[in-house]
C-alpha positions as CSV (number, residue, x, y, z in Angstrom):
1,X,21.6,-22.4,-64.7
2,X,23.1,-21.9,-61.5
3,X,24.6,-18.5,-60.9
4,X,28.7,-19.6,-60.2
5,X,28.5,-21.9,-63.7
6,X,27.3,-18.7,-65.6
7,X,29.9,-16.6,-63.8
8,X,32.5,-19.5,-64.8
9,X,31.5,-19.0,-68.1
10,X,32.0,-15.5,-68.9
11,X,34.9,-15.4,-67.3
12,X,36.0,-18.7,-69.8
13,X,34.8,-16.3,-72.5
14,X,37.1,-13.3,-70.9
15,X,40.2,-15.4,-70.8
16,X,39.6,-16.8,-74.6
17,X,39.0,-13.0,-76.0
18,X,42.1,-12.6,-74.8
19,X,44.0,-15.7,-75.6
20,X,42.4,-17.0,-79.2
21,X,44.9,-13.9,-81.2
22,X,47.9,-15.3,-79.5
23,X,46.9,-19.2,-80.0
24,X,46.6,-18.3,-83.5
25,X,49.3,-16.6,-84.0
26,X,51.2,-19.7,-82.5
27,X,49.9,-21.9,-84.8
28,X,50.4,-20.2,-87.4
29,X,53.2,-22.1,-89.1
30,X,50.6,-24.9,-89.2
31,X,48.6,-23.3,-91.5
32,X,48.5,-23.1,-95.0
33,X,46.9,-20.1,-96.9
34,X,43.2,-21.0,-96.8
35,X,43.4,-21.6,-93.4
36,X,45.4,-18.4,-93.1
37,X,42.3,-17.1,-94.5
38,X,39.9,-18.3,-92.0
39,X,42.0,-17.0,-88.9
40,X,41.6,-13.7,-89.1
41,X,37.4,-13.6,-88.8
42,X,37.8,-16.5,-86.1
43,X,39.9,-14.8,-83.9
44,X,37.7,-11.7,-83.1
45,X,34.8,-14.6,-83.0
46,X,35.2,-15.1,-79.1
47,X,35.5,-11.0,-78.5
48,X,32.4,-10.7,-80.1
49,X,29.7,-13.4,-78.5
50,X,31.3,-12.0,-75.4
51,X,29.9,-8.7,-76.3
52,X,27.0,-10.2,-77.2
53,X,25.7,-12.3,-74.8
54,X,27.6,-11.5,-71.7
55,X,25.2,-9.6,-69.4
56,X,27.6,-9.4,-66.3
57,X,30.9,-7.8,-65.8
58,X,33.7,-10.6,-65.6
59,X,36.6,-10.0,-64.3
60,X,39.8,-11.9,-65.0
61,X,43.5,-11.5,-62.4
62,X,46.8,-12.6,-64.1
63,X,49.1,-12.4,-61.7
64,X,51.8,-12.3,-64.1
65,X,53.4,-9.0,-62.5
66,X,53.5,-7.5,-59.8
67,X,50.5,-5.9,-58.4
68,X,49.3,-8.5,-61.5
69,X,47.4,-7.3,-64.9
70,X,43.6,-7.1,-64.6
71,X,40.9,-7.1,-67.2
72,X,37.3,-6.9,-67.7
73,X,33.9,-6.3,-69.3
74,X,33.0,-2.9,-67.2
75,X,30.3,-0.3,-68.8
76,X,33.2,1.5,-70.4
77,X,34.3,-1.9,-71.8
78,X,30.9,-3.0,-73.5
79,X,30.5,0.6,-75.6
80,X,34.0,0.0,-77.0
81,X,34.4,-4.4,-77.3
82,X,31.3,-4.4,-79.9
83,X,32.2,-2.5,-82.4
84,X,35.2,-3.1,-82.2
85,X,35.0,-7.0,-82.3
86,X,32.5,-6.7,-85.3
87,X,34.8,-4.4,-87.6
88,X,37.3,-6.8,-87.0
89,X,35.6,-10.1,-87.4
90,X,34.2,-8.8,-91.0
91,X,36.9,-6.7,-91.9
92,X,38.9,-10.2,-91.8
93,X,36.5,-11.9,-94.0
94,X,36.7,-9.5,-96.4
95,X,40.0,-9.3,-96.4
96,X,40.3,-13.5,-97.0
97,X,37.8,-13.0,-99.8
98,X,39.1,-9.8,-101.6
99,X,42.9,-10.4,-101.4
100,X,43.4,-13.8,-100.7
101,X,47.0,-13.5,-101.7
102,X,47.6,-10.9,-98.8
103,X,46.1,-13.0,-96.7
104,X,48.1,-15.7,-97.5
105,X,51.3,-13.9,-96.3
106,X,52.8,-14.6,-92.5
107,X,53.1,-11.4,-92.0
108,X,50.1,-9.6,-92.9
109,X,48.1,-13.1,-90.8
110,X,50.5,-12.3,-87.9
111,X,50.3,-8.5,-87.7
112,X,46.6,-9.0,-88.2
113,X,46.6,-10.7,-85.5
114,X,49.1,-8.9,-83.3
115,X,47.2,-5.4,-83.7
116,X,44.3,-7.6,-82.8
117,X,45.2,-9.2,-79.7
118,X,46.9,-5.3,-78.4
119,X,43.6,-3.5,-79.1
120,X,41.0,-6.7,-77.7
121,X,43.7,-5.8,-74.4
122,X,43.3,-2.3,-74.2
123,X,39.7,-2.2,-74.6
124,X,39.6,-5.2,-71.5
125,X,41.8,-3.2,-69.3
126,X,41.2,-2.5,-66.0
127,X,45.0,-1.4,-64.6
128,X,47.2,1.0,-66.1
129,X,49.6,-1.7,-67.1
130,X,47.3,-3.9,-69.0
131,X,46.2,-0.3,-70.4
132,X,49.9,0.7,-71.4
133,X,50.7,-3.2,-72.7
134,X,47.7,-3.1,-75.1
135,X,48.3,0.4,-76.4
136,X,51.9,-0.3,-77.0
137,X,51.4,-3.5,-78.5
138,X,48.5,-2.5,-81.1
139,X,50.6,0.7,-82.1
140,X,53.3,-0.9,-82.9
141,X,51.2,-3.9,-84.6
142,X,49.5,-1.4,-87.1
143,X,53.0,0.0,-88.2
144,X,53.5,-3.1,-89.6
145,X,50.0,-2.6,-91.8
146,X,50.4,0.4,-92.6
147,X,53.8,-0.6,-94.2
148,X,53.0,-3.8,-95.9
149,X,52.2,-2.6,-99.5
150,X,56.0,-0.9,-99.3
151,X,55.1,1.6,-102.2
152,X,57.1,5.2,-101.1
153,X,53.9,6.4,-100.3
154,X,53.4,3.8,-97.6
155,X,57.1,4.2,-96.5
156,X,56.7,7.8,-96.0
157,X,53.2,7.0,-94.1
158,X,54.9,4.8,-92.1
159,X,57.8,7.1,-91.0
160,X,55.6,10.0,-90.1
161,X,53.4,7.6,-88.2
162,X,56.9,6.1,-86.0
163,X,58.3,9.4,-85.0
164,X,55.0,10.6,-83.7
165,X,53.9,7.4,-82.3
166,X,57.1,7.1,-80.5
167,X,56.7,11.0,-79.3
168,X,52.9,9.6,-78.0
169,X,54.7,6.0,-76.4
170,X,57.2,8.2,-74.4
171,X,54.7,10.8,-73.0
172,X,52.6,7.3,-71.9
173,X,55.2,5.7,-70.9
174,X,56.5,8.3,-68.5
175,X,52.9,9.4,-67.2
176,X,52.6,5.9,-66.6
177,X,55.4,5.6,-64.0
178,X,54.5,8.8,-62.4
179,X,51.2,7.8,-61.9
180,X,52.2,4.3,-60.7
181,X,55.2,6.1,-58.7
182,X,52.1,8.9,-57.0
183,X,50.1,5.8,-55.6
184,X,52.5,3.8,-54.1
185,X,52.3,0.9,-56.6
186,X,49.0,1.0,-57.1
187,X,47.7,0.0,-60.9
188,X,44.0,-0.1,-60.8
189,X,41.9,3.2,-62.5
190,X,39.8,3.7,-59.3
191,X,43.0,3.9,-57.1
192,X,45.7,6.2,-59.9
193,X,42.9,8.8,-61.4
194,X,43.6,10.9,-58.2
195,X,47.1,11.1,-58.6
196,X,46.9,12.9,-61.7
197,X,47.7,16.5,-61.5
198,X,49.3,19.2,-63.8
199,X,52.6,17.4,-65.5
200,X,50.6,14.4,-65.6
201,X,47.2,15.6,-67.7
202,X,49.6,17.7,-70.2
203,X,51.2,14.1,-70.8
204,X,48.1,12.3,-70.8
205,X,46.6,14.7,-73.0
206,X,49.5,14.7,-75.3
207,X,49.5,11.0,-75.6
208,X,45.8,10.4,-76.5
209,X,45.6,13.1,-78.9
210,X,48.0,11.5,-81.1
211,X,46.2,8.3,-80.6
212,X,43.0,10.1,-81.2
213,X,44.8,12.4,-84.3
214,X,43.4,16.0,-82.7
215,X,44.3,18.7,-84.4
216,X,47.6,19.8,-84.5
217,X,48.7,16.4,-83.8
218,X,46.7,15.1,-86.3
219,X,49.0,14.8,-89.6
220,X,49.9,10.9,-90.0
221,X,46.2,9.8,-89.7
222,X,45.3,11.2,-93.4
223,X,48.8,9.6,-94.6
224,X,48.8,6.5,-92.7
225,X,45.6,4.9,-93.3
226,X,44.7,5.7,-96.7
227,X,48.1,3.8,-97.8
228,X,47.2,0.5,-96.0
229,X,45.5,-2.6,-97.1
230,X,41.8,-1.9,-97.2
231,X,40.9,-3.9,-94.5
232,X,43.9,-3.0,-92.1
233,X,42.1,0.8,-93.1
234,X,38.5,-0.2,-91.6
235,X,39.9,-1.3,-89.0
236,X,42.8,1.7,-88.2
237,X,39.9,4.3,-88.9
238,X,37.4,2.5,-87.1
239,X,38.7,0.7,-84.4
240,X,42.2,1.6,-82.9
241,X,42.0,5.4,-83.3
242,X,39.5,5.0,-80.7
243,X,42.7,3.9,-78.1
244,X,43.0,7.7,-77.6
245,X,39.5,8.6,-76.3
246,X,39.1,5.6,-74.1
247,X,42.1,6.1,-72.7
248,X,40.9,10.0,-71.5
249,X,37.9,8.3,-70.1
250,X,40.0,5.6,-67.8
251,X,42.5,8.5,-66.7
252,X,41.0,12.2,-66.8
253,X,37.7,12.3,-66.4
254,X,37.2,10.6,-63.5
255,X,39.6,12.8,-61.7
256,X,38.7,15.9,-64.2
257,X,36.5,17.9,-62.7
258,X,39.4,19.6,-60.8
259,X,41.1,21.3,-64.1
260,X,37.5,21.2,-66.3
261,X,37.3,25.1,-66.2
262,X,40.7,25.5,-68.5
263,X,40.7,22.3,-69.6
264,X,37.3,21.9,-71.4
265,X,37.4,25.4,-73.3
266,X,40.5,24.8,-75.1
267,X,39.0,21.3,-76.0
268,X,36.0,22.1,-77.4
269,X,37.8,25.2,-79.2
270,X,39.9,22.7,-80.6
271,X,37.6,19.9,-81.7
272,X,35.4,22.5,-83.5
273,X,38.1,23.9,-85.2
274,X,39.6,20.2,-86.0
275,X,36.3,19.1,-87.6
276,X,36.0,22.4,-89.9
277,X,39.7,22.5,-91.0
278,X,39.9,18.7,-91.6
279,X,36.6,18.5,-93.6
280,X,38.2,22.1,-95.7
281,X,41.4,19.5,-96.5
282,X,39.3,16.4,-97.2
283,X,37.6,18.6,-99.6
284,X,41.1,19.2,-101.8
285,X,41.6,15.6,-101.9
286,X,41.0,14.1,-105.1
287,X,41.4,10.0,-103.7
288,X,38.7,8.8,-101.8
289,X,40.8,6.9,-99.0
290,X,42.7,9.9,-98.3
291,X,39.3,11.8,-98.0
292,X,38.1,9.4,-95.6
293,X,41.4,10.0,-93.7
294,X,40.9,13.8,-93.1
295,X,36.8,12.5,-92.7
296,X,38.5,10.6,-89.3
297,X,39.9,13.6,-88.5
298,X,37.4,15.3,-88.7
299,X,34.9,12.8,-87.2
300,X,37.8,12.5,-84.2
301,X,36.8,16.8,-83.7
302,X,33.3,15.8,-82.0
303,X,35.2,13.6,-79.8
304,X,37.3,16.0,-79.0
305,X,34.6,18.5,-78.0
306,X,32.7,15.6,-76.3
307,X,36.2,14.4,-74.7
308,X,36.3,18.4,-73.1
309,X,32.3,18.2,-72.5
310,X,33.4,15.3,-70.2
311,X,35.7,16.9,-67.8
312,X,33.1,18.6,-65.6
313,X,31.5,16.2,-62.7
314,X,27.6,15.7,-62.9
315,X,25.0,15.7,-65.7
316,X,27.2,17.3,-68.3
317,X,29.8,14.7,-68.0
318,X,27.6,11.9,-68.2
319,X,25.7,12.9,-71.3
320,X,29.0,13.5,-73.0
321,X,30.1,10.0,-72.0
322,X,27.0,8.5,-73.1
323,X,27.3,10.5,-76.3
324,X,31.2,9.2,-77.1
325,X,29.7,5.9,-76.9
326,X,27.1,6.3,-79.2
327,X,30.1,7.8,-81.6
328,X,32.3,5.3,-80.9
329,X,29.8,3.1,-82.7
330,X,28.3,5.0,-84.7
331,X,31.8,6.2,-86.8
332,X,33.6,2.4,-86.4
333,X,31.4,1.0,-88.1
334,X,30.0,3.6,-91.2
335,X,34.3,4.3,-91.2
336,X,34.5,1.2,-91.6
337,X,31.9,0.3,-94.5
338,X,33.3,3.0,-96.3
339,X,36.8,2.2,-96.2
340,X,35.8,-1.8,-97.2
341,X,33.6,-0.1,-99.9
342,X,36.2,1.4,-101.7
343,X,37.9,-1.9,-101.5
344,X,35.6,-3.4,-102.6
345,X,34.6,-0.6,-105.3
346,X,38.1,-0.6,-107.1
347,X,37.7,-4.2,-108.0
348,X,34.3,-4.4,-108.9
349,X,32.8,-4.5,-112.6
350,X,29.8,-4.6,-113.7
351,X,26.2,-4.8,-111.9
352,X,28.2,-5.6,-109.0
353,X,30.4,-2.2,-108.9
354,X,26.5,-0.9,-109.3
355,X,25.4,-2.5,-106.4
356,X,28.8,-1.5,-104.4
357,X,28.2,2.6,-105.2
358,X,24.2,2.3,-104.0
359,X,25.6,0.5,-100.6
360,X,28.1,2.9,-100.0
361,X,25.1,5.4,-99.9
362,X,24.2,4.2,-96.5
363,X,27.7,4.7,-94.4
364,X,28.3,8.2,-96.4
365,X,24.7,9.1,-95.3
366,X,25.0,8.2,-91.9
367,X,27.8,10.1,-91.2
368,X,26.2,13.0,-92.8
369,X,23.4,12.4,-90.2
370,X,20.3,11.9,-93.0
371,X,17.4,11.5,-91.3
372,X,16.9,7.3,-90.5
373,X,20.2,7.0,-89.9
374,X,22.8,6.4,-86.9
375,X,23.9,10.1,-87.8
376,X,21.0,11.0,-86.5
377,X,21.5,9.4,-83.7
378,X,25.1,10.8,-82.8
379,X,23.9,14.1,-83.8
380,X,21.1,14.2,-80.8
381,X,23.8,12.6,-78.0
382,X,25.9,15.4,-79.1
383,X,23.0,18.0,-78.7
384,X,22.5,16.4,-75.8
385,X,25.9,16.9,-74.2
386,X,25.8,20.3,-75.2
387,X,23.0,21.6,-73.9
388,X,24.4,19.9,-70.6
389,X,27.4,21.9,-70.7
390,X,28.2,24.9,-73.1
391,X,26.2,26.4,-75.7
392,X,27.6,25.9,-79.0
393,X,24.8,25.6,-81.3
394,X,25.9,27.8,-84.2
395,X,29.0,25.8,-84.0
396,X,28.0,22.3,-84.3
397,X,25.9,23.2,-87.1
398,X,28.3,24.3,-89.1
399,X,30.3,21.0,-88.5
400,X,27.3,19.4,-89.5
401,X,27.0,21.3,-92.7
402,X,30.9,20.6,-93.4
403,X,30.4,16.5,-92.5
404,X,27.4,16.6,-95.1
405,X,29.9,18.3,-97.8
406,X,32.6,16.0,-97.2
407,X,30.3,13.4,-97.8
408,X,28.8,14.2,-101.0
409,X,32.6,15.0,-101.6
410,X,33.2,11.3,-101.3
411,X,30.2,10.3,-103.3
412,X,31.4,12.2,-106.1
413,X,35.2,10.6,-106.6
414,X,33.7,6.9,-105.8
415,X,31.8,7.9,-109.2
416,X,34.6,8.4,-111.1
417,X,36.3,5.3,-109.7
418,X,38.7,3.8,-112.8
419,X,37.3,0.5,-113.8
420,X,40.1,-2.8,-113.0
421,X,41.5,-4.1,-116.2
422,X,40.7,-7.8,-116.6
423,X,43.6,-9.6,-115.4
424,X,44.6,-6.2,-113.2
425,X,43.3,-7.2,-109.7
426,X,43.9,-10.4,-108.1
427,X,40.4,-12.5,-108.7
428,X,38.7,-12.4,-105.1
429,X,37.3,-15.5,-103.9
430,X,33.9,-16.2,-102.7
431,X,31.6,-13.0,-102.9
432,X,33.6,-10.3,-100.0
433,X,30.2,-8.3,-100.6
434,X,28.6,-10.8,-98.1
435,X,30.6,-9.3,-94.9
436,X,30.2,-6.0,-96.2
437,X,27.0,-5.8,-96.8
438,X,26.2,-7.6,-92.6
439,X,28.3,-4.6,-91.7
440,X,26.1,-2.1,-93.9
441,X,23.3,-3.6,-91.6
442,X,25.1,-3.0,-88.7
443,X,25.5,0.5,-89.6
444,X,21.7,0.6,-90.2
445,X,20.0,-0.6,-87.0
446,X,22.9,-1.4,-84.2
447,X,23.1,2.0,-83.2
448,X,19.3,1.7,-82.3
449,X,19.2,-1.3,-81.6
450,X,22.1,-0.7,-78.6
451,X,21.1,2.5,-76.9
452,X,17.0,1.6,-77.0
453,X,17.2,2.3,-73.4
454,X,18.9,5.7,-73.5
455,X,17.1,9.1,-73.4
456,X,18.9,9.9,-76.8
457,X,16.9,7.7,-78.7
458,X,13.8,9.6,-77.5
459,X,15.4,12.8,-78.6
460,X,16.5,11.2,-81.8
461,X,13.3,10.1,-82.8
462,X,11.4,13.0,-82.7
463,X,10.4,14.5,-85.8
464,X,11.7,18.1,-85.0
465,X,15.3,16.5,-84.9
466,X,14.9,14.0,-88.1
467,X,13.4,17.3,-89.9
468,X,16.5,19.3,-88.5
469,X,18.4,16.8,-89.9
470,X,17.8,17.7,-93.3
471,X,18.7,21.4,-92.7
472,X,22.7,20.6,-93.4
473,X,22.7,18.5,-96.1
474,X,20.1,20.6,-97.9
475,X,22.8,23.4,-97.7
476,X,25.6,20.8,-98.7
477,X,23.5,20.1,-101.6
478,X,23.1,23.8,-102.8
479,X,27.2,24.8,-102.6
480,X,27.7,21.7,-104.1
481,X,25.3,22.0,-106.8
482,X,26.8,26.1,-106.8
483,X,29.7,24.2,-107.7
484,X,29.4,22.2,-110.1
485,X,27.6,25.5,-112.0
486,X,30.8,26.8,-111.8
487,X,31.7,27.1,-115.7
488,X,28.4,29.2,-116.0
489,X,30.1,32.1,-114.0
490,X,33.5,31.8,-115.3
491,X,31.9,33.1,-118.3
492,X,31.0,36.0,-116.8
493,X,33.8,36.6,-114.9
494,X,37.2,35.7,-116.9
495,X,39.2,36.7,-114.6
496,X,38.5,33.7,-112.2
497,X,39.4,30.9,-114.8
498,X,42.8,30.1,-112.8
499,X,40.6,28.7,-110.3
500,X,39.0,26.4,-112.6
501,X,40.6,22.5,-112.4
502,X,40.5,19.7,-115.1
503,X,37.6,17.9,-113.4
504,X,35.8,17.3,-110.1
505,X,34.6,20.0,-108.1
506,X,35.6,23.8,-108.1
507,X,35.1,25.0,-104.9
508,X,37.6,22.3,-104.1
509,X,40.4,24.3,-106.0
510,X,39.0,27.6,-104.7
511,X,40.6,25.9,-101.3
512,X,43.2,24.6,-102.3
513,X,44.2,28.0,-103.3
514,X,43.8,29.7,-100.1
515,X,47.1,29.9,-98.2
516,X,48.0,27.1,-96.1
517,X,45.7,26.9,-92.8
518,X,47.2,26.3,-89.7
519,X,50.6,25.7,-91.1
520,X,52.1,25.1,-88.0
521,X,50.1,21.7,-87.7
522,X,52.6,20.5,-90.1
523,X,55.7,20.6,-89.0
524,X,56.2,16.9,-89.4
525,X,57.4,17.4,-92.7
526,X,60.8,18.5,-91.4
527,X,61.1,15.7,-90.1
528,X,63.8,13.7,-92.7
529,X,65.9,10.9,-91.4
530,X,65.7,8.6,-89.0
531,X,68.7,10.4,-87.1
532,X,66.5,13.7,-86.7
533,X,63.4,11.4,-85.0
534,X,65.6,9.2,-82.9
535,X,67.1,12.9,-81.3
536,X,63.4,14.2,-81.0
537,X,62.3,11.0,-79.3
538,X,65.4,11.8,-76.9
539,X,64.8,15.3,-76.3
540,X,61.3,15.0,-75.6
541,X,62.0,12.4,-73.3
542,X,64.3,14.6,-71.3
543,X,61.8,17.3,-70.9
544,X,59.1,15.1,-69.6
545,X,61.3,13.9,-67.4
546,X,61.7,17.0,-66.1
547,X,58.6,18.3,-65.9
548,X,57.7,15.0,-63.7
549,X,60.6,15.3,-61.7
550,X,59.9,19.2,-61.0
551,X,56.2,18.0,-60.8
552,X,56.7,15.3,-57.8
553,X,58.9,18.0,-56.0
554,X,56.8,20.3,-55.8
């Protein structure tokens, strides 16, 4: 095939990936309920094809603004595009089969397509303006998905999400404006990263930390993700949460060596604390979806660690960036499979229900880094990055135990999921288990295939690494078994009876009775009412503007 013709096809596929969600949105009034069900998985098809079939790096310039928007498929975008497109496509398929009455709603389909369009735009963005536009579109479309059920919990979670995302958007907007000004109007990533300095770095860290759900900025995540419809929770927690780390890789890591001695240790410490804190909070949860929300906070703590390790230039940065790519795919596929599995479990009875629960073990074991799963590859990548950077082996071992214990608790909770009553759950069309099974297959093999030519594969495939992955799970199992044997301890120590819960793991009751850890992280509980939220945004805008003005002046 002619090279020019092949390049043209690549650019056409890139354009189709960006434009198809908008085209389907425009045609939405022409489709009935069954037609809208087809739109959700189809909208992500060009992006999935491009991630699988395009070997080059096509670039598409859109001269809408001066100097214009630019999109392309470079190495960074490729690492995020494949898991994102696959999760969007298969989650849309499950949505069409599991809850057809939701997909029949034009509002749900429109919000889904807008969030997808924003997500693809920010992944494929090659300049600052395109990245900001994609993040903003995805963020506010996701608000509609979170509040879609319109329950009291959904409304409260949406209000908190909006308050914290407005703060992130204001910080990011001021940082973008300052970067463009400092770069004499240039918006390409390679031109603006040299202008990142103290105040702008603080703004970017705040904005991307809120998007990512880093410790202290995480409180919206375990509240917002569980209240959304199940397919929306899958893309929220599996895909959209990664916007923060993508922005960090685009804007901060290329210029990170200058401030790595100060910022990198802070991020590593914050990430490790976030993993353990979120695991403790997740163990207290009695709802599987809430537990999965806290699990996302915990896993994003590991990504925060890698964000710190990526700052020093050289081999340490390259190893950390490669590990981030592994985590993006591993966590995105596994977490989406868990959320979708919870939805299928709540709508299944009899033998189908039993098979769904068995299927949940695969992504749960992957997040617990069980031998033979993609979690071992992610663990090997993290160890590889840590060895190239700083020695944090003991804290990383504790995080492995915490993740395994959290997944065991999840499987225990889902085992006790109430069986749906006849007529209480809308009848699913077809077999929603089929796309979920495809996603499970992706969890099992796709990370290994995608990184087959990297040093991490060789490290993860060694017998010592596979055997070493057993130990955190064994420790977690011993803790779980000791917790389940708690009644015998109560007979020997009556004073401990006050810690005994009605059902479940007594260790969760013990954690719940501890003094509220990291209370400063729950400041958002005091945000009551839209007026206070608006005043907060105004005050933060003024403070950020003053900081930027001071930085530009001096």
